[in-house]
C-alpha positions as CSV (number, residue, x, y, z in Angstrom):
1,X,162.1,93.7,117.2
2,X,160.4,94.1,113.8
3,X,158.3,91.0,114.4
4,X,157.1,92.4,117.7
5,X,156.2,95.7,116.1
6,X,154.4,94.1,113.2
7,X,152.5,91.8,115.6
8,X,151.4,94.8,117.7
9,X,150.4,96.7,114.6
10,X,148.2,93.8,113.3
11,X,146.6,93.3,116.8
12,X,145.7,96.9,117.0
13,X,144.1,96.9,113.5
14,X,142.1,93.8,114.4
15,X,141.0,95.3,117.7
16,X,140.1,98.6,115.9
17,X,138.1,96.8,113.2
18,X,136.2,94.7,115.7
19,X,135.3,97.7,117.8
20,X,133.8,99.5,114.7
21,X,131.9,96.4,113.4
22,X,130.2,95.9,116.8
23,X,129.1,99.5,117.2
24,X,125.3,99.9,116.5
25,X,123.8,102.6,114.3
26,X,121.6,105.0,116.2
27,X,117.9,104.8,115.2
28,X,116.8,107.6,113.0
29,X,114.1,109.6,114.6
30,X,111.0,110.1,112.4
31,X,110.4,113.5,110.8
32,X,107.0,113.8,112.5
33,X,105.4,111.9,115.4
34,X,101.8,112.1,114.2
35,X,99.8,113.4,111.2
36,X,97.4,116.3,111.8
37,X,93.8,115.5,111.1
38,X,92.9,119.0,109.8
39,X,93.0,118.7,106.1
40,X,95.2,121.6,105.1
41,X,97.8,120.8,107.8
42,X,97.7,117.1,106.7
43,X,98.5,118.1,103.1
44,X,101.5,120.2,104.3
45,X,103.1,117.3,106.2
46,X,102.2,114.1,104.3
47,X,104.2,115.0,101.2
48,X,107.6,114.7,103.0
49,X,106.9,111.2,104.3
50,X,107.7,107.9,102.7
51,X,105.0,105.3,102.4
52,X,106.6,103.2,105.2
53,X,106.5,106.3,107.5
54,X,102.8,106.9,106.6
55,X,101.9,103.3,107.5
56,X,103.9,103.6,110.7
57,X,101.9,106.7,111.7
58,X,98.4,105.9,110.6
59,X,98.4,102.2,109.6
60,X,97.5,100.4,106.5
61,X,94.9,101.9,104.2
62,X,91.4,100.5,104.0
63,X,92.0,99.9,100.3
64,X,95.0,100.0,97.9
65,X,94.9,100.2,94.1
66,X,98.3,99.5,92.5
67,X,99.2,100.5,88.9
68,X,101.8,98.1,87.5
69,X,103.9,98.1,84.4
70,X,102.6,95.5,82.0
71,X,106.0,94.4,80.9
72,X,107.7,94.1,84.2
73,X,104.8,93.9,86.7
74,X,106.5,96.5,88.8
75,X,104.3,98.9,90.8
76,X,104.7,102.4,89.4
77,X,101.9,104.2,91.3
78,X,99.4,103.5,94.0
79,X,96.2,105.0,95.3
80,X,95.4,104.5,99.0
81,X,92.1,105.1,100.7
82,X,91.6,105.9,104.3
83,X,88.3,106.5,106.1
84,X,87.5,109.2,108.6
85,X,91.1,110.4,108.8
86,X,90.9,114.1,108.1
87,X,88.6,116.9,109.2
88,X,87.4,120.2,107.8
89,X,87.6,123.5,109.7
90,X,84.4,122.7,111.6
91,X,85.8,119.3,112.8
92,X,83.6,117.2,110.5
93,X,85.4,114.2,109.1
94,X,85.7,113.6,105.4
95,X,84.4,110.0,104.9
96,X,87.3,109.2,102.5
97,X,90.9,110.5,102.0
98,X,92.7,109.4,98.9
99,X,96.5,109.4,98.6
100,X,98.0,109.2,95.2
101,X,101.5,107.8,95.5
102,X,104.3,107.8,92.9
103,X,107.9,106.6,93.6
104,X,107.1,106.1,97.3
105,X,105.9,109.6,98.0
106,X,102.4,111.2,98.1
107,X,101.9,113.3,95.0
108,X,98.3,114.4,95.6
109,X,95.6,114.1,98.3
110,X,91.9,114.1,97.7
111,X,89.2,114.6,100.4
112,X,85.9,113.0,99.4
113,X,82.5,113.2,100.9
114,X,81.5,109.9,99.3
115,X,82.6,106.6,101.1
116,X,82.4,104.5,97.9
117,X,85.8,104.7,96.2
118,X,84.6,102.8,93.1
119,X,82.2,105.6,92.4
120,X,84.1,108.4,90.5
121,X,82.9,111.4,92.4
122,X,84.8,114.6,92.7
123,X,86.4,115.7,95.9
124,X,88.7,118.5,97.0
125,X,92.2,117.6,95.6
126,X,95.5,119.1,96.7
127,X,98.8,118.6,94.8
128,X,101.8,118.2,97.1
129,X,104.3,121.0,96.7
130,X,107.8,119.4,96.7
131,X,110.5,121.4,98.4
132,X,113.9,121.5,96.7
133,X,115.8,121.0,99.9
134,X,114.2,119.8,103.1
135,X,117.2,120.1,105.4
């Protein structure tokens, strides 16, 4: 009788563990489905997204500049450039949008009227306001 009880107990545990190992995780839905093009709306949304989410929404940047630690060669910050991504209030596109990224999140956004990123011209820069708790 004990052997039968132990056998049933072991079979139920095996069955239970197989059931849980086969269950699939539900896909997490993205925080946003698209990024607004109007510059001040864009700034409000882009700061809560990871770099992977940004790429999924708007694609790879036209140009990336990575800043690496000299000792470890790890990327500690990046600057990404997109062209004709954001508009002003009149609907005119800024030729270049610069995203400054640290630790996988956008820290500041600069909207430039000059297409040449290598030329150090000033643009309108917005620092991203981090929320303490998102949810």
